[in-house]
C-alpha positions in Angstrom: 0.0 0.0 0.0 2.8 2.4 0.9 4.5 1.7 -2.5 1.3 2.4 -4.3 0.9 5.8 -2.5 4.5 6.6 -3.3 4.0 5.8 -7.0 0.8 7.9 -7.1 2.6 10.8 -5.3 5.6 10.7 -7.7 3.3 10.5 -10.7 1.3 13.6 -9.5 4.5 15.4 -8.8 5.8 14.6 -12.4 2.5 15.8 -13.9 2.6 19.0 -11.9 6.2 19.8 -13.0 5.4 19.0 -16.6 2.3 21.2 -16.6 4.4 24.1 -15.1 7.1 23.7 -17.7 4.5 23.5 -20.5 2.8 26.7 -19.3 6.1 28.5 -19.0 7.1 27.4 -22.6 3.8 28.4 -24.2 3.4 31.7 -22.4 2.5 34.5 -24.9 5.3 37.1 -25.4 2.8 39.9 -25.7 1.5 39.5 -22.2 5.0 40.1 -20.7 5.5 43.4 -22.7 8.8 42.4 -24.1 8.0 42.9 -27.7 7.6 46.7 -27.5 10.9 47.5 -29.4 11.0 44.6 -31.7 10.8 45.0 -35.5 8.7 42.6 -37.6 10.8 39.8 -39.3 11.1 40.1 -43.1 9.4 37.4 -45.1 11.7 34.6 -46.1 12.5 34.1 -49.8 11.1 31.0 -51.4 13.4 28.0 -51.3 15.3 27.3 -54.5 16.7 23.9 -53.5 15.7 21.9 -56.5 15.8 24.6 -59.3 17.4 27.9 -59.8 15.3 31.1 -59.9 13.8 31.0 -63.4 10.9 33.0 -64.6 8.0 30.8 -65.7 7.6 30.5 -69.4 4.2 31.0 -71.0 2.7 27.6 -71.8 0.7 27.2 -75.0 -3.0 26.7 -74.5 -4.1 23.2 -75.5 -7.7 22.4 -76.0 -9.3 19.8 -73.8 -10.2 17.6 -76.8 -6.5 17.2 -77.7 -5.6 16.3 -74.2 -8.4 13.7 -74.0 -7.2 12.2 -77.3 -3.6 11.9 -76.0 -4.7 10.3 -72.8 -7.0 7.8 -74.6 -4.1 6.9 -76.9 -1.8 6.5 -73.9 -4.3 4.2 -72.1 -4.8 2.1 -75.3 -1.0 1.7 -75.7 -0.6 0.7 -72.0 -3.5 -1.8 -72.2 -2.0 -3.3 -75.4 1.4 -3.6 -73.6 -0.3 -5.3 -70.6 -2.2 -7.7 -72.8 1.0 -8.7 -74.7 2.8 -9.2 -71.4 0.0 -11.4 -70.1 0.1 -13.5 -73.3 3.8 -14.2 -73.0 5.3 -12.9 -69.7 9.1 -12.6 -69.8 11.6 -10.5 -67.9 12.6 -8.6 -71.1 9.0 -7.6 -71.8 8.6 -6.5 -68.2 11.4 -4.0 -68.6 10.6 -2.9 -72.1 10.2 0.9 -72.5 6.8 2.2 -73.5 6.3 4.0 -76.8 3.8 6.5 -75.3 4.8 10.2 -75.7 3.2 10.9 -72.3 5.8 9.0 -70.3 8.8 11.1 -69.3 
């Protein structure tokens, strides 16, 4: 019984310390009045990790019908490739590149 009470007491003490530290860490800076002389931070520039700063080029406007025809052709080519693989599955056919212009 004494060990149970000691465990409960230590648990409550740990929760109280954690709550106090959490409240101290999340206290709003404006309530303390410390931000009176601070300047606003400038906005960071967008990251250019993957590509250099390049102005976007104007893309040609393509009609929806042309895009739908290209997608249908791509789907038909992929279905034909899948059917030919199912007819005669080999490792070479599995790694064969597709002839579709939509694949990069």
